[in-house]
N, C-alpha and C positions, 0 to 999 in steps of 0.2 A: 621581577622587572615588569613581566607583562601585566602581572595582577595589579601592580603599582599603577600602570598606565590606565587600566580599566576601572580603577576604583571609583572614579566619579559617576560611573555608569553601573548602578546596582544591577544585580541579576541573582538568580536562585544560586549561582556558584560563588558569588562575591557580596557577602553582606556581613553586618555585625552579628548575625545569627549563625554565621558559618554557611555550610552547604545546606540549603533550605529548599528541598525538593518534595515532590509528591512521590514518597517512597513506595506506596502501593503499586502505582503505575510503572514506576522504575523497575520494581522487583518483578513484576509480571514480566516485562519486556525483556529483562536480562535473563529470567528463566527460559523464555522462548529462544533467545540467542544461544544460550547454552545447550540447549536441547537440539537446536538446528545444526550446531557444530558437530554434536555427537553423531546425528543422523546423517549428516552429509559425509563425515568421515566413514561411516560404515557402508553407506548406498554407493559411494563413488570408489571404494577401494578396488573393486575388480576392474572397472573401467580404467582407473588412474594406472594401475599396474601394467595393463596391456599398451595402454597409449603412450605413457611417459617411463615406464620401468620403475615408478615410485608409488607404491599404493596410497600414500599419504599427500600426494601432489596436490589433490583438490582441497584437502583439510588446510595445508600451509597457505594456499591462495585464499581460502575462506576467512583464515585468521587475519590476513592482511585487509580484506574487506570489514572484517569485524572492527578491527582498529580504526580504519578510515570512518566507518559508521559511528564509532564512539566520538571521534573527533568532530564529525559533523553535528552530533547531538549536542556536545558541548558548545560549539561554535554558535548554533541557532539559539541556544538558551541565553548568550550574551547580548542578542540583538533585541531591543525593544519591539513590541508588536506594533507600535505606532509606524515604526520604520518600514515593516513589511506592508503596512495599509498605504504608505505613500509610493512604495515601489510597485503597487499591483499592476499598473498598466505596463511598465517597464518589462516586468516578469511575463506578462501576457505576449508582448512582442517577442520576448526572448523564446517563449514556448513555441510560437508559430516559427521562429527562425530554425530552432533545432528540428522541428517536424519536416521542415523543407529540406534542409541540409542532408537529412538521413535518405532522403530519396535521390539525391545527387549521385550519379555513378562516379566512383572513385573515392567518395567520402563516405557514403553508406555502405555497410558490410552486410552481405546476403548470407544468412544462415538458414538451411532448411526450406529455402525458397522465399523467405521473407527478409524485407530490407528493414530491420528494427534497430540495427546498431550502427553507431560511429566508432570506427576500429582505431585504436592507438596501439603502440608498439606491445604493450604488456596487458591491456585489457580493453573492454569494449564498454561503451556508454550508450544506455538505452534512452533516447530522448523521450519517450512515451511515459516513462516513470517520473521524469521531471516535470513534463508538461501537465500531468494530472494534478500535481500539487501546486503549480502555478496557476492552473484554472481556478482550483479551490480559492487561493488568496485573492485573486482578481475577482471572482464572484461574491466573495464575503465583502469586498469593498464596494461592490455595486449594490448589494442588498442593503447596506448601510446609508449609501448616498441616495437611493431611489426607493427608500422604504415605502413611503406613502403610494409612490407610482405603481410599485410592484404589487401592493396590496389591492389597490382600487381601479387600476386600468389595465386594459389588454396589452397596450403598447409596452408597459412596464414589464409585463410578462414575457413578452416576445422578444424584446431587445437582447436579453442575454443569448437567445439562440442565433443571432447574427454573428455572435463569436463561437458559440459551441458547435454549429453545424459545419463550418468550414474545417475547424479542428478535427471533428470526428471524420470528415472526408480524407483528410490528411493521414489520419491513423488507419483508415480503411485502404488507403492506397499501399500501406507497408506490406502486406495488410496485417492489422492488429485488431481483430474483432472483439477480443476479450477486454482490451484496454479501453475501446470505445464504449463498450457496455458499462464498464466500472465508472468511467469519467461521466457519462450522461447520467447514470444512476445516482451519483453523488450529487451532481448539479441539480437533479429533480428534487432530491431529498432537501437539499438547502433551500430551494425555492418554496418547498412546501413548509418548511420551518421558518421561511421568512415572511410567510403571511398570505401566500397565494391562495385564493379561493377554492373550494373543494371542486367547484365545476370545471374551472380552468386546469386544475391539476388532473381532474380525471380525463379530461380531453388530452392533455399531454400523455398520459398513460397510454390511452388507445392509439394516438398518433405514433408512440414509441412501439408498441407491439406491431402495428402495421408495418412500420420502418423495417423492424427486424425480420418480419415475414418476407418482405421484398428483398432485403439483403441477401437472406438464407436462399431464396430462389434464384437470386442472380449468379451465384457460383456454385457449380456442381458439386465441388468438394463439401461445401458446407451442407447441402442437403443429404450427401451421402453420410455425413457425420450425424445429421439429424435422424436419418432413417436407421442407421447402424446401432446407435447407442440404445435404442429400444430393445433390440435383440442382437447384441454383439457377436453371438454365438453363431449367428447365420453366415458371418463372413468372418470366422475366428483368425483366419491368416491373412486377412485383407485390411479392410477399414476398420474392423472391430478387434485388431490385434492388441493395441495398447490397452483397451478396457478390459479384454478378457485376462490379460496377464495381470492387470492391477486387481481385478476380482479374485483370480487365484491367490494373490498375495494376501488379500483380506481373508480368504477361506483358510489358508494355512496358519494365519496368526492365532485364531480361535480366541480364546479368553485372555490367556497371558503371554501369547507370542511365543516364538521358536527360540528366543534369546537374542540379546544385542549382538549384532555381527554374524548371525547364522541365517540371514535371508539368502534364499535360493533365487527369487526372482530378480535380485540385483545383478546376477551373474549372466547378464546379456539377454535375458528373456524380456525384462520390463524396460522399454527404451526410456531414456531421460529420467532414470531412477533418482538422480540426486537433484533434479530440478523440479520439472511440473509434477512428477510422480513420488516425491519423496515421502508423501504421507502414506502411500501405499507400502513402502518399505518399512515405514514406521509401524503401520498397523501388523505387518507380518512378524516383525520382530519383538514388539512390545504388546501385541494383541489388542482385544477390545478395551482393557483397562487402561493401557497406555493411550489409546486413541482418544478415550473419553477424557482423560487428564489434560491432553493437549488441547482439545476442544474447549474444555473449561477454562484453560489459560487464555485462549483466544477471546471467549466470551467475556473474561474478567477484563482484559485490557481494553476491549472495544467499548464495553459499558462504562468503564472508568473514564474513556476519552469523552463519551456523551456526557457524563456527570460533569467534566470539567468545562464543557460547552455551556452546560446548565448553570453552573456556578458563575462563568463568566458573564452570562446573561442576567442573572440576578444581581451582578455588580454593575450593571448597566454598560458593560464593555461588549457592545454589540458585535463588532467586527471579530474580536477575538472569539466570541461564542459560535459565530457563523462558521469561521475558520475550523474550530474544534469539532464542530458537527461534520463538516465536509471532510476532515482527515479521518475521522471516525468511520464515515460511510466508505470512504476508499478501501479502508481495512476490511470493513464487512463485506464489501463487494468482492474483493479478491479472495477473501477467505471462503465465502459461500460458494464461489464459482470454482475454486480449486478443489475444495472437498468434494462438491457436487460432481465434478469430472472424476475424481478418484473412486468414488463409490457408484459411479453410473447413473447418477440421477440427472446429469447434464450431458450434452454432447462434449466429446474431446476438445479441449482448447487450451492453447499454450499460455497460461497464466501462472506466475509464481506464487507461492504460498508465503505471505509476509513473515519475515524473521527467520523462517525455516529453509526455504528453497536456496540452492546454490545460485548466485547471480549478484555481481557486485552493485549494479545500479539499483536494483530492488532493495538490497540490504542497506546501503548507505542512505537512500531516500527514506526507507522506514525509520532508520535512526534519527535522521534529521527531523522527521514528523514527531518522534518522541520528544525532542529538544523543544519544539514549537509548543507541544501540549503542556510540557512542564513549565515552560515560559508563561503560557496562558494561565495555567493554575496559580502560579506565584503572583502574577499581576493582579489577577482577581481577588486573591486572598489578602494581599498586602495593600491594594489600592494605589499602587505606585506605577501603574502602566500609563498614566496620562503624561504627555510631554510638558504639560503646563504645570505639572505638579513640582512644587520646589522642594528638593529633598534637604532633610535636616538630619543632624546626628541622631536625634530621637527616633527617626524612622528605622534606624538600624539598631536599636537597643535590643538587649537579649529578651527574648520572649519564650514562653513554653511552646511545646509543639502545636500544629495548627489543628489537630484533632480530627481531621478528615479521613 
């Protein structure tokens, strides 16, 4: 019934070729989802047993999030990219609205001193995860509409920051420094790929570094983290506690790990073992080999996403291309920061690992991004992404695999 209603609107899920997806990207993301489910089950078992009496409590909740994520992935694949382009400004307003709501007492929920969640009866929604994607969609539309202005004038370069800086300020009020860095980094990368000159881009990088320095100086806890991560053992039971426990987990894992489910650090030694530090538990249980395989999977899906943007650009679907680049850089930013924190290369920062960490908002949004990327790849390959294209029966004739 549903597919009959949607038949006039072709998609990677509904076409004469059957399910017509970019299977390499889909397989890589499903592998990460499966690995994440296994590691969350292992990393959360002790905490769940004590807090709820059921060692599989977090696993069952994560399965619900996986299901919702797959639904979100399928839903985004059904929506033409042109529709996202038209809705860019509305989504930007929605992003601002969510970031304001989360700061309202009684609506926003405070966890560990941060107001980052809007609480419902059974789950929390993290507006920053939604806002980052909405900003990417809006900025992709801006780069298409103002392409010449962005490339040739200072005004075209500065206009996006009229939107980005207030949004960054709202994120910092939560506070969510990690999400701010990821959002601004993805936006900067999109502007560079959109044709901003090297001088203006270099100036933006210098200003960003200065802004980070000022923000770190403004809050004592940020400065403490910055100082401690260079030598966490100097305050092993204070500000360096999380990092020292994560490093112990890496040390215990050695080459092949202690075995799945045999982590000691997850037994209340390592805080947030199934969320921010799930990679440390993975390294302890699966060792260097398992860690490198996981990193290889992340590299594969992010590089694949960048290639999808490149293919869209070659097909002259520039909005789709910029959006794919932006989504890829969101993943890259979160991946680099989370892994960097876990191995002690960056100060401790509460940022989830895409597809692997426990957290409903992060997982559902990651899956929705996969759906967007699959839609972009399909439209660029079939050239059916334009609203003006008149669909004919021949457009859906049986064809061999696309060979990408």
